[in-house]
PDB file of N, CA, C and O in Angstrom, chain B, residues numbered from 101:
ATOM      1  N   MET B 101       0.837  -1.185   0.000  1.00  0.00           N
ATOM      2  CA  MET B 101       0.000   0.000   0.000  1.00  0.00           C
ATOM      3  C   MET B 101       0.880   1.246   0.000  1.00  0.00           C
ATOM      4  O   MET B 101       1.829   1.339   0.779  1.00  0.00           O
ATOM      5  N   SER B 102       0.581   2.163  -0.835  1.00  0.00           N
ATOM      6  CA  SER B 102       1.381   3.355  -1.020  1.00  0.00           C
ATOM      7  C   SER B 102       1.016   4.455  -0.011  1.00  0.00           C
ATOM      8  O   SER B 102      -0.147   4.618   0.357  1.00  0.00           O
ATOM      9  N   TYR B 103       2.016   5.186   0.414  1.00  0.00           N
ATOM     10  CA  TYR B 103       1.806   6.315   1.312  1.00  0.00           C
ATOM     11  C   TYR B 103       1.298   7.510   0.517  1.00  0.00           C
ATOM     12  O   TYR B 103       1.603   7.644  -0.669  1.00  0.00           O
ATOM     13  N   ARG B 104       0.534   8.369   1.157  1.00  0.00           N
ATOM     14  CA  ARG B 104       0.072   9.606   0.530  1.00  0.00           C
ATOM     15  C   ARG B 104       1.221  10.615   0.612  1.00  0.00           C
ATOM     16  O   ARG B 104       1.814  10.783   1.677  1.00  0.00           O
ATOM     17  N   ILE B 105       1.538  11.280  -0.484  1.00  0.00           N
ATOM     18  CA  ILE B 105       2.682  12.193  -0.578  1.00  0.00           C
ATOM     19  C   ILE B 105       2.214  13.621  -0.305  1.00  0.00           C
ATOM     20  O   ILE B 105       1.309  14.131  -0.965  1.00  0.00           O
ATOM     21  N   LEU B 106       2.856  14.260   0.692  1.00  0.00           N
ATOM     22  CA  LEU B 106       2.503  15.623   1.079  1.00  0.00           C
ATOM     23  C   LEU B 106       3.760  16.499   1.082  1.00  0.00           C
ATOM     24  O   LEU B 106       4.539  16.429   2.032  1.00  0.00           O
ATOM     25  N   PRO B 107       3.981  17.319   0.054  1.00  0.00           N
ATOM     26  CA  PRO B 107       5.160  18.195   0.030  1.00  0.00           C
ATOM     27  C   PRO B 107       4.957  19.451   0.889  1.00  0.00           C
ATOM     28  O   PRO B 107       3.842  19.961   1.004  1.00  0.00           O
ATOM     29  N   THR B 108       6.052  19.940   1.490  1.00  0.00           N
ATOM     30  CA  THR B 108       6.010  21.188   2.237  1.00  0.00           C
ATOM     31  C   THR B 108       6.255  22.357   1.284  1.00  0.00           C
ATOM     32  O   THR B 108       6.615  22.152   0.125  1.00  0.00           O
ATOM     33  N   LYS B 109       6.062  23.569   1.770  1.00  0.00           N
ATOM     34  CA  LYS B 109       6.296  24.757   0.933  1.00  0.00           C
ATOM     35  C   LYS B 109       7.768  24.883   0.566  1.00  0.00           C
ATOM     36  O   LYS B 109       8.089  25.279  -0.555  1.00  0.00           O
ATOM     37  N   ASP B 110       8.679  24.550   1.496  1.00  0.00           N
ATOM     38  CA  ASP B 110      10.113  24.587   1.193  1.00  0.00           C
ATOM     39  C   ASP B 110      10.458  23.623   0.065  1.00  0.00           C
ATOM     40  O   ASP B 110      11.235  23.957  -0.829  1.00  0.00           O
ATOM     41  N   PHE B 111       9.882  22.436   0.111  1.00  0.00           N
ATOM     42  CA  PHE B 111      10.138  21.450  -0.938  1.00  0.00           C
ATOM     43  C   PHE B 111       9.636  21.949  -2.281  1.00  0.00           C
ATOM     44  O   PHE B 111      10.349  21.867  -3.281  1.00  0.00           O
ATOM     45  N   GLU B 112       8.416  22.465  -2.310  1.00  0.00           N
ATOM     46  CA  GLU B 112       7.847  22.959  -3.564  1.00  0.00           C
ATOM     47  C   GLU B 112       8.677  24.089  -4.156  1.00  0.00           C
ATOM     48  O   GLU B 112       8.864  24.154  -5.371  1.00  0.00           O
ATOM     49  N   LYS B 113       9.180  24.988  -3.297  1.00  0.00           N
ATOM     50  CA  LYS B 113      10.012  26.101  -3.755  1.00  0.00           C
ATOM     51  C   LYS B 113      11.318  25.582  -4.366  1.00  0.00           C
ATOM     52  O   LYS B 113      11.736  26.039  -5.430  1.00  0.00           O
ATOM     53  N   ASP B 114      11.957  24.622  -3.684  1.00  0.00           N
ATOM     54  CA  ASP B 114      13.192  24.025  -4.194  1.00  0.00           C
ATOM     55  C   ASP B 114      12.943  23.249  -5.486  1.00  0.00           C
ATOM     56  O   ASP B 114      13.763  23.288  -6.403  1.00  0.00           O
ATOM     57  N   PHE B 115      11.816  22.545  -5.558  1.00  0.00           N
ATOM     58  CA  PHE B 115      11.479  21.713  -6.718  1.00  0.00           C
ATOM     59  C   PHE B 115      11.282  22.560  -7.972  1.00  0.00           C
ATOM     60  O   PHE B 115      11.698  22.161  -9.060  1.00  0.00           O
ATOM     61  N   LYS B 116      10.653  23.723  -7.830  1.00  0.00           N
ATOM     62  CA  LYS B 116      10.398  24.599  -8.982  1.00  0.00           C
ATOM     63  C   LYS B 116      11.683  25.170  -9.570  1.00  0.00           C
ATOM     64  O   LYS B 116      11.711  25.532 -10.746  1.00  0.00           O
ATOM     65  N   LYS B 117      12.744  25.259  -8.777  1.00  0.00           N
ATOM     66  CA  LYS B 117      14.021  25.806  -9.244  1.00  0.00           C
ATOM     67  C   LYS B 117      14.787  24.823 -10.130  1.00  0.00           C
ATOM     68  O   LYS B 117      15.691  25.230 -10.860  1.00  0.00           O
ATOM     69  N   LEU B 118      14.442  23.551 -10.078  1.00  0.00           N
ATOM     70  CA  LEU B 118      15.167  22.521 -10.820  1.00  0.00           C
ATOM     71  C   LEU B 118      14.722  22.451 -12.279  1.00  0.00           C
ATOM     72  O   LEU B 118      13.618  22.873 -12.626  1.00  0.00           O
ATOM     73  N   ASN B 119      15.596  21.912 -13.126  1.00  0.00           N
ATOM     74  CA  ASN B 119      15.214  21.720 -14.530  1.00  0.00           C
ATOM     75  C   ASN B 119      14.256  20.532 -14.649  1.00  0.00           C
ATOM     76  O   ASN B 119      14.108  19.752 -13.708  1.00  0.00           O
ATOM     77  N   SER B 120      13.615  20.399 -15.794  1.00  0.00           N
ATOM     78  CA  SER B 120      12.568  19.394 -15.969  1.00  0.00           C
ATOM     79  C   SER B 120      13.101  17.961 -15.854  1.00  0.00           C
ATOM     80  O   SER B 120      12.390  17.077 -15.377  1.00  0.00           O
ATOM     81  N   GLU B 121      14.335  17.727 -16.281  1.00  0.00           N
ATOM     82  CA  GLU B 121      14.916  16.388 -16.183  1.00  0.00           C
ATOM     83  C   GLU B 121      15.084  15.969 -14.725  1.00  0.00           C
ATOM     84  O   GLU B 121      14.757  14.842 -14.355  1.00  0.00           O
ATOM     85  N   SER B 122      15.595  16.881 -13.905  1.00  0.00           N
ATOM     86  CA  SER B 122      15.762  16.592 -12.480  1.00  0.00           C
ATOM     87  C   SER B 122      14.413  16.408 -11.795  1.00  0.00           C
ATOM     88  O   SER B 122      14.267  15.541 -10.933  1.00  0.00           O
ATOM     89  N   GLN B 123      13.437  17.210 -12.170  1.00  0.00           N
ATOM     90  CA  GLN B 123      12.107  17.084 -11.586  1.00  0.00           C
ATOM     91  C   GLN B 123      11.510  15.709 -11.890  1.00  0.00           C
ATOM     92  O   GLN B 123      10.894  15.095 -11.018  1.00  0.00           O
ATOM     93  N   LEU B 124      11.685  15.233 -13.096  1.00  0.00           N
ATOM     94  CA  LEU B 124      11.164  13.927 -13.484  1.00  0.00           C
ATOM     95  C   LEU B 124      11.847  12.809 -12.689  1.00  0.00           C
ATOM     96  O   LEU B 124      11.188  11.879 -12.224  1.00  0.00           O
ATOM     97  N   ARG B 125      13.162  12.906 -12.539  1.00  0.00           N
ATOM     98  CA  ARG B 125      13.902  11.899 -11.771  1.00  0.00           C
ATOM     99  C   ARG B 125      13.434  11.868 -10.321  1.00  0.00           C
ATOM    100  O   ARG B 125      13.294  10.795  -9.734  1.00  0.00           O
ATOM    101  N   ILE B 126      13.193  13.042  -9.743  1.00  0.00           N
ATOM    102  CA  ILE B 126      12.737  13.118  -8.358  1.00  0.00           C
ATOM    103  C   ILE B 126      11.337  12.532  -8.225  1.00  0.00           C
ATOM    104  O   ILE B 126      11.066  11.796  -7.276  1.00  0.00           O
ATOM    105  N   LYS B 127      10.449  12.845  -9.156  1.00  0.00           N
ATOM    106  CA  LYS B 127       9.084  12.302  -9.108  1.00  0.00           C
ATOM    107  C   LYS B 127       9.093  10.774  -9.126  1.00  0.00           C
ATOM    108  O   LYS B 127       8.383  10.137  -8.347  1.00  0.00           O
ATOM    109  N   LYS B 128       9.900  10.184 -10.018  1.00  0.00           N
ATOM    110  CA  LYS B 128       9.972   8.728 -10.113  1.00  0.00           C
ATOM    111  C   LYS B 128      10.474   8.120  -8.810  1.00  0.00           C
ATOM    112  O   LYS B 128       9.930   7.126  -8.328  1.00  0.00           O
ATOM    113  N   LYS B 129      11.514   8.724  -8.245  1.00  0.00           N
ATOM    114  CA  LYS B 129      12.100   8.191  -7.018  1.00  0.00           C
ATOM    115  C   LYS B 129      11.136   8.334  -5.845  1.00  0.00           C
ATOM    116  O   LYS B 129      11.057   7.436  -5.006  1.00  0.00           O
ATOM    117  N   ILE B 130      10.410   9.433  -5.768  1.00  0.00           N
ATOM    118  CA  ILE B 130       9.457   9.646  -4.677  1.00  0.00           C
ATOM    119  C   ILE B 130       8.324   8.627  -4.738  1.00  0.00           C
ATOM    120  O   ILE B 130       7.865   8.151  -3.700  1.00  0.00           O
ATOM    121  N   GLU B 131       7.875   8.293  -5.931  1.00  0.00           N
ATOM    122  CA  GLU B 131       6.846   7.259  -6.077  1.00  0.00           C
ATOM    123  C   GLU B 131       7.358   5.912  -5.576  1.00  0.00           C
ATOM    124  O   GLU B 131       6.610   5.136  -4.981  1.00  0.00           O
ATOM    125  N   GLU B 132       8.632   5.646  -5.820  1.00  0.00           N
ATOM    126  CA  GLU B 132       9.263   4.426  -5.333  1.00  0.00           C
ATOM    127  C   GLU B 132       9.347   4.441  -3.795  1.00  0.00           C
ATOM    128  O   GLU B 132       9.090   3.429  -3.143  1.00  0.00           O
ATOM    129  N   VAL B 133       9.703   5.584  -3.239  1.00  0.00           N
ATOM    130  CA  VAL B 133       9.823   5.739  -1.787  1.00  0.00           C
ATOM    131  C   VAL B 133       8.461   5.579  -1.113  1.00  0.00           C
ATOM    132  O   VAL B 133       8.378   5.018  -0.020  1.00  0.00           O
ATOM    133  N   ALA B 134       7.405   6.059  -1.742  1.00  0.00           N
ATOM    134  CA  ALA B 134       6.067   6.010  -1.157  1.00  0.00           C
ATOM    135  C   ALA B 134       5.588   4.571  -0.930  1.00  0.00           C
ATOM    136  O   ALA B 134       4.682   4.347  -0.127  1.00  0.00           O
ATOM    137  N   GLU B 135       6.171   3.614  -1.612  1.00  0.00           N
ATOM    138  CA  GLU B 135       5.801   2.214  -1.412  1.00  0.00           C
ATOM    139  C   GLU B 135       6.342   1.667  -0.089  1.00  0.00           C
ATOM    140  O   GLU B 135       5.665   0.882   0.574  1.00  0.00           O
ATOM    141  N   ASN B 136       7.570   2.077   0.308  1.00  0.00           N
ATOM    142  CA  ASN B 136       8.184   1.566   1.535  1.00  0.00           C
ATOM    143  C   ASN B 136       9.226   2.560   2.061  1.00  0.00           C
ATOM    144  O   ASN B 136      10.420   2.339   1.854  1.00  0.00           O
ATOM    145  N   PRO B 137       8.824   3.640   2.729  1.00  0.00           N
ATOM    146  CA  PRO B 137       9.783   4.649   3.180  1.00  0.00           C
ATOM    147  C   PRO B 137      10.656   4.202   4.351  1.00  0.00           C
ATOM    148  O   PRO B 137      11.666   4.849   4.631  1.00  0.00           O
ATOM    149  N   GLU B 138      10.305   3.130   5.038  1.00  0.00           N
ATOM    150  CA  GLU B 138      11.080   2.679   6.195  1.00  0.00           C
ATOM    151  C   GLU B 138      12.473   2.186   5.821  1.00  0.00           C
ATOM    152  O   GLU B 138      13.359   2.156   6.674  1.00  0.00           O
ATOM    153  N   ARG B 139      12.681   1.810   4.593  1.00  0.00           N
ATOM    154  CA  ARG B 139      13.957   1.201   4.200  1.00  0.00           C
ATOM    155  C   ARG B 139      15.064   2.209   3.866  1.00  0.00           C
ATOM    156  O   ARG B 139      16.199   1.804   3.614  1.00  0.00           O
ATOM    157  N   TYR B 140      14.763   3.497   3.858  1.00  0.00           N
ATOM    158  CA  TYR B 140      15.755   4.504   3.471  1.00  0.00           C
ATOM    159  C   TYR B 140      16.511   5.046   4.672  1.00  0.00           C
ATOM    160  O   TYR B 140      16.068   4.912   5.813  1.00  0.00           O
ATOM    161  N   LYS B 141      17.657   5.660   4.404  1.00  0.00           N
ATOM    162  CA  LYS B 141      18.581   6.103   5.444  1.00  0.00           C
ATOM    163  C   LYS B 141      17.959   7.144   6.375  1.00  0.00           C
ATOM    164  O   LYS B 141      17.436   8.166   5.930  1.00  0.00           O
ATOM    165  N   HIS B 142      18.029   6.862   7.668  1.00  0.00           N
ATOM    166  CA  HIS B 142      17.560   7.796   8.692  1.00  0.00           C
ATOM    167  C   HIS B 142      18.698   8.737   9.059  1.00  0.00           C
ATOM    168  O   HIS B 142      19.859   8.328   9.108  1.00  0.00           O
ATOM    169  N   LEU B 143      18.366   9.986   9.315  1.00  0.00           N
ATOM    170  CA  LEU B 143      19.366  11.000   9.633  1.00  0.00           C
ATOM    171  C   LEU B 143      19.526  11.152  11.145  1.00  0.00           C
ATOM    172  O   LEU B 143      18.767  10.574  11.924  1.00  0.00           O
ATOM    173  N   HIS B 144      20.530  11.942  11.549  1.00  0.00           N
ATOM    174  CA  HIS B 144      20.854  12.129  12.963  1.00  0.00           C
ATOM    175  C   HIS B 144      20.757  13.598  13.346  1.00  0.00           C
ATOM    176  O   HIS B 144      20.487  14.462  12.512  1.00  0.00           O
ATOM    177  N   TYR B 145      20.984  13.859  14.629  1.00  0.00           N
ATOM    178  CA  TYR B 145      21.046  15.199  15.203  1.00  0.00           C
ATOM    179  C   TYR B 145      19.757  15.986  14.978  1.00  0.00           C
ATOM    180  O   TYR B 145      18.689  15.510  15.364  1.00  0.00           O
ATOM    181  N   GLU B 146      19.815  17.168  14.369  1.00  0.00           N
ATOM    182  CA  GLU B 146      18.601  17.983  14.261  1.00  0.00           C
ATOM    183  C   GLU B 146      17.584  17.414  13.270  1.00  0.00           C
ATOM    184  O   GLU B 146      16.428  17.836  13.269  1.00  0.00           O
ATOM    185  N   PHE B 147      17.996  16.464  12.427  1.00  0.00           N
ATOM    186  CA  PHE B 147      17.093  15.829  11.466  1.00  0.00           C
ATOM    187  C   PHE B 147      16.732  14.417  11.918  1.00  0.00           C
ATOM    188  O   PHE B 147      16.464  13.553  11.084  1.00  0.00           O
ATOM    189  N   LYS B 148      16.721  14.176  13.207  1.00  0.00           N
ATOM    190  CA  LYS B 148      16.572  12.832  13.753  1.00  0.00           C
ATOM    191  C   LYS B 148      15.327  12.088  13.258  1.00  0.00           C
ATOM    192  O   LYS B 148      15.379  10.873  13.065  1.00  0.00           O
ATOM    193  N   SER B 149      14.240  12.776  13.056  1.00  0.00           N
ATOM    194  CA  SER B 149      13.005  12.101  12.626  1.00  0.00           C
ATOM    195  C   SER B 149      12.876  12.025  11.103  1.00  0.00           C
ATOM    196  O   SER B 149      11.844  11.590  10.592  1.00  0.00           O
ATOM    197  N   SER B 150      13.904  12.440  10.385  1.00  0.00           N
ATOM    198  CA  SER B 150      13.844  12.484   8.923  1.00  0.00           C
ATOM    199  C   SER B 150      14.714  11.408   8.282  1.00  0.00           C
ATOM    200  O   SER B 150      15.562  10.793   8.928  1.00  0.00           O
ATOM    201  N   CYS B 151      14.473  11.201   6.992  1.00  0.00           N
ATOM    202  CA  CYS B 151      15.253  10.278   6.177  1.00  0.00           C
ATOM    203  C   CYS B 151      15.706  11.027   4.930  1.00  0.00           C
ATOM    204  O   CYS B 151      15.285  12.158   4.687  1.00  0.00           O
ATOM    205  N   ARG B 152      16.568  10.386   4.144  1.00  0.00           N
ATOM    206  CA  ARG B 152      16.999  11.029   2.910  1.00  0.00           C
ATOM    207  C   ARG B 152      17.142  10.007   1.805  1.00  0.00           C
ATOM    208  O   ARG B 152      17.394   8.826   2.041  1.00  0.00           O
ATOM    209  N   ILE B 153      16.971  10.509   0.571  1.00  0.00           N
ATOM    210  CA  ILE B 153      17.287   9.714  -0.616  1.00  0.00           C
ATOM    211  C   ILE B 153      18.235  10.545  -1.467  1.00  0.00           C
ATOM    212  O   ILE B 153      18.183  11.775  -1.463  1.00  0.00           O
ATOM    213  N   ARG B 154      19.090   9.859  -2.187  1.00  0.00           N
ATOM    214  CA  ARG B 154      20.060  10.526  -3.036  1.00  0.00           C
ATOM    215  C   ARG B 154      19.654  10.311  -4.482  1.00  0.00           C
ATOM    216  O   ARG B 154      19.371   9.191  -4.906  1.00  0.00           O
ATOM    217  N   ILE B 155      19.632  11.409  -5.233  1.00  0.00           N
ATOM    218  CA  ILE B 155      19.325  11.363  -6.661  1.00  0.00           C
ATOM    219  C   ILE B 155      20.405  12.193  -7.343  1.00  0.00           C
ATOM    220  O   ILE B 155      20.283  13.413  -7.457  1.00  0.00           O
ATOM    221  N   GLY B 156      21.461  11.526  -7.794  1.00  0.00           N
ATOM    222  CA  GLY B 156      22.608  12.245  -8.346  1.00  0.00           C
ATOM    223  C   GLY B 156      23.266  13.055  -7.247  1.00  0.00           C
ATOM    224  O   GLY B 156      23.637  12.504  -6.210  1.00  0.00           O
ATOM    225  N   LYS B 157      23.419  14.363  -7.458  1.00  0.00           N
ATOM    226  CA  LYS B 157      24.002  15.235  -6.444  1.00  0.00           C
ATOM    227  C   LYS B 157      22.943  15.821  -5.508  1.00  0.00           C
ATOM    228  O   LYS B 157      23.275  16.517  -4.548  1.00  0.00           O
ATOM    229  N   LEU B 158      21.688  15.539  -5.787  1.00  0.00           N
ATOM    230  CA  LEU B 158      20.601  16.066  -4.962  1.00  0.00           C
ATOM    231  C   LEU B 158      20.264  15.108  -3.831  1.00  0.00           C
ATOM    232  O   LEU B 158      20.389  13.892  -3.977  1.00  0.00           O
ATOM    233  N   ARG B 159      19.832  15.668  -2.697  1.00  0.00           N
ATOM    234  CA  ARG B 159      19.317  14.891  -1.577  1.00  0.00           C
ATOM    235  C   ARG B 159      17.901  15.374  -1.303  1.00  0.00           C
ATOM    236  O   ARG B 159      17.663  16.579  -1.211  1.00  0.00           O
ATOM    237  N   VAL B 160      16.972  14.459  -1.175  1.00  0.00           N
ATOM    238  CA  VAL B 160      15.602  14.794  -0.810  1.00  0.00           C
ATOM    239  C   VAL B 160      15.416  14.351   0.638  1.00  0.00           C
ATOM    240  O   VAL B 160      15.547  13.169   0.958  1.00  0.00           O
ATOM    241  N   ILE B 161      15.110  15.312   1.508  1.00  0.00           N
ATOM    242  CA  ILE B 161      14.886  15.042   2.919  1.00  0.00           C
ATOM    243  C   ILE B 161      13.382  14.840   3.108  1.00  0.00           C
ATOM    244  O   ILE B 161      12.579  15.662   2.668  1.00  0.00           O
ATOM    245  N   PHE B 162      13.009  13.742   3.764  1.00  0.00           N
ATOM    246  CA  PHE B 162      11.592  13.457   3.974  1.00  0.00           C
ATOM    247  C   PHE B 162      11.384  12.791   5.329  1.00  0.00           C
ATOM    248  O   PHE B 162      12.326  12.282   5.938  1.00  0.00           O
ATOM    249  N   SER B 163      10.162  12.802   5.781  1.00  0.00           N
ATOM    250  CA  SER B 163       9.762  12.055   6.969  1.00  0.00           C
ATOM    251  C   SER B 163       8.448  11.358   6.646  1.00  0.00           C
ATOM    252  O   SER B 163       7.830  11.632   5.617  1.00  0.00           O
ATOM    253  N   TYR B 164       8.025  10.463   7.521  1.00  0.00           N
ATOM    254  CA  TYR B 164       6.799   9.722   7.257  1.00  0.00           C
ATOM    255  C   TYR B 164       6.099   9.373   8.560  1.00  0.00           C
ATOM    256  O   TYR B 164       6.710   9.324   9.627  1.00  0.00           O
ATOM    257  N   ASP B 165       4.816   9.135   8.444  1.00  0.00           N
ATOM    258  CA  ASP B 165       3.993   8.694   9.565  1.00  0.00           C
ATOM    259  C   ASP B 165       3.340   7.386   9.145  1.00  0.00           C
ATOM    260  O   ASP B 165       2.440   7.376   8.304  1.00  0.00           O
ATOM    261  N   SER B 166       3.793   6.281   9.730  1.00  0.00           N
ATOM    262  CA  SER B 166       3.295   4.975   9.308  1.00  0.00           C
ATOM    263  C   SER B 166       1.855   4.730   9.750  1.00  0.00           C
ATOM    264  O   SER B 166       1.148   3.946   9.117  1.00  0.00           O
ATOM    265  N   LYS B 167       1.408   5.381  10.817  1.00  0.00           N
ATOM    266  CA  LYS B 167       0.022   5.200  11.263  1.00  0.00           C
ATOM    267  C   LYS B 167      -0.965   5.879  10.310  1.00  0.00           C
ATOM    268  O   LYS B 167      -2.016   5.323   9.995  1.00  0.00           O
ATOM    269  N   LYS B 168      -0.616   7.084   9.855  1.00  0.00           N
ATOM    270  CA  LYS B 168      -1.476   7.833   8.940  1.00  0.00           C
ATOM    271  C   LYS B 168      -1.214   7.479   7.474  1.00  0.00           C
ATOM    272  O   LYS B 168      -1.978   7.872   6.593  1.00  0.00           O
ATOM    273  N   GLN B 169      -0.125   6.731   7.213  1.00  0.00           N
ATOM    274  CA  GLN B 169       0.286   6.381   5.852  1.00  0.00           C
ATOM    275  C   GLN B 169       0.551   7.640   5.025  1.00  0.00           C
ATOM    276  O   GLN B 169       0.076   7.769   3.896  1.00  0.00           O
ATOM    277  N   GLU B 170       1.327   8.576   5.612  1.00  0.00           N
ATOM    278  CA  GLU B 170       1.653   9.838   4.935  1.00  0.00           C
ATOM    279  C   GLU B 170       3.162  10.013   4.837  1.00  0.00           C
ATOM    280  O   GLU B 170       3.900   9.694   5.770  1.00  0.00           O
ATOM    281  N   LEU B 171       3.606  10.520   3.699  1.00  0.00           N
ATOM    282  CA  LEU B 171       5.004  10.800   3.419  1.00  0.00           C
ATOM    283  C   LEU B 171       5.144  12.308   3.261  1.00  0.00           C
ATOM    284  O   LEU B 171       4.512  12.900   2.385  1.00  0.00           O
ATOM    285  N   TYR B 172       5.974  12.944   4.109  1.00  0.00           N
ATOM    286  CA  TYR B 172       6.140  14.396   4.095  1.00  0.00           C
ATOM    287  C   TYR B 172       7.471  14.746   3.427  1.00  0.00           C
ATOM    288  O   TYR B 172       8.532  14.402   3.948  1.00  0.00           O
ATOM    289  N   LEU B 173       7.426  15.417   2.296  1.00  0.00           N
ATOM    290  CA  LEU B 173       8.633  15.845   1.584  1.00  0.00           C
ATOM    291  C   LEU B 173       9.042  17.193   2.152  1.00  0.00           C
ATOM    292  O   LEU B 173       8.293  18.164   2.046  1.00  0.00           O
ATOM    293  N   GLU B 174      10.231  17.262   2.756  1.00  0.00           N
ATOM    294  CA  GLU B 174      10.631  18.451   3.493  1.00  0.00           C
ATOM    295  C   GLU B 174      11.513  19.420   2.715  1.00  0.00           C
ATOM    296  O   GLU B 174      11.249  20.623   2.708  1.00  0.00           O
ATOM    297  N   LYS B 175      12.560  18.913   2.059  1.00  0.00           N
ATOM    298  CA  LYS B 175      13.525  19.825   1.462  1.00  0.00           C
ATOM    299  C   LYS B 175      14.355  19.104   0.410  1.00  0.00           C
ATOM    300  O   LYS B 175      14.504  17.884   0.458  1.00  0.00           O
ATOM    301  N   ILE B 176      14.896  19.865  -0.545  1.00  0.00           N
ATOM    302  CA  ILE B 176      15.860  19.366  -1.525  1.00  0.00           C
ATOM    303  C   ILE B 176      17.171  20.083  -1.263  1.00  0.00           C
ATOM    304  O   ILE B 176      17.213  21.312  -1.208  1.00  0.00           O
ATOM    305  N   VAL B 177      18.251  19.309  -1.099  1.00  0.00           N
ATOM    306  CA  VAL B 177      19.572  19.868  -0.807  1.00  0.00           C
ATOM    307  C   VAL B 177      20.499  19.488  -1.944  1.00  0.00           C
ATOM    308  O   VAL B 177      20.480  18.345  -2.400  1.00  0.00           O
ATOM    309  N   LEU B 178      21.302  20.420  -2.406  1.00  0.00           N
ATOM    310  CA  LEU B 178      22.240  20.160  -3.501  1.00  0.00           C
ATOM    311  C   LEU B 178      23.662  20.023  -2.970  1.00  0.00           C
ATOM    312  O   LEU B 178      24.191  20.944  -2.348  1.00  0.00           O
ATOM    313  N   GLY B 179      24.271  18.884  -3.215  1.00  0.00           N
ATOM    314  CA  GLY B 179      25.685  18.672  -2.955  1.00  0.00           C
ATOM    315  C   GLY B 179      26.125  18.781  -1.514  1.00  0.00           C
ATOM    316  O   GLY B 179      27.257  19.193  -1.264  1.00  0.00           O
ATOM    317  N   HIS B 180      25.309  18.441  -0.579  1.00  0.00           N
ATOM    318  CA  HIS B 180      25.692  18.473   0.822  1.00  0.00           C
ATOM    319  C   HIS B 180      25.624  17.051   1.367  1.00  0.00           C
ATOM    320  O   HIS B 180      24.805  16.250   0.917  1.00  0.00           O
ATOM    321  N   LYS B 181      26.466  16.740   2.316  1.00  0.00           N
ATOM    322  CA  LYS B 181      26.444  15.389   2.875  1.00  0.00           C
ATOM    323  C   LYS B 181      25.381  15.278   3.944  1.00  0.00           C
ATOM    324  O   LYS B 181      25.528  15.828   5.035  1.00  0.00           O
ATOM    325  N   TYR B 182      24.322  14.576   3.639  1.00  0.00           N
ATOM    326  CA  TYR B 182      23.272  14.242   4.589  1.00  0.00           C
ATOM    327  C   TYR B 182      23.140  12.758   4.636  1.00  0.00           C
ATOM    328  O   TYR B 182      22.307  12.235   5.377  1.00  0.00           O
TER     329      TYR B 182
END
């Protein structure tokens, strides 16, 4: 069962800045993540409740609620180690 995808305003702002090829790659990967978000890398420190996926040099930071079956897309980071 797929999670419902809910982007934040920060994510939407970052997403609009990307070219169409990168946007398409991110959309495909997010659909894949929505099937099973528990398997992706969990972050530490101030991002303790978040996870990340890597798409080329981009990192998509997200969190999820397994009880509500919701996936929250938080931010897109370029070239930073998360």
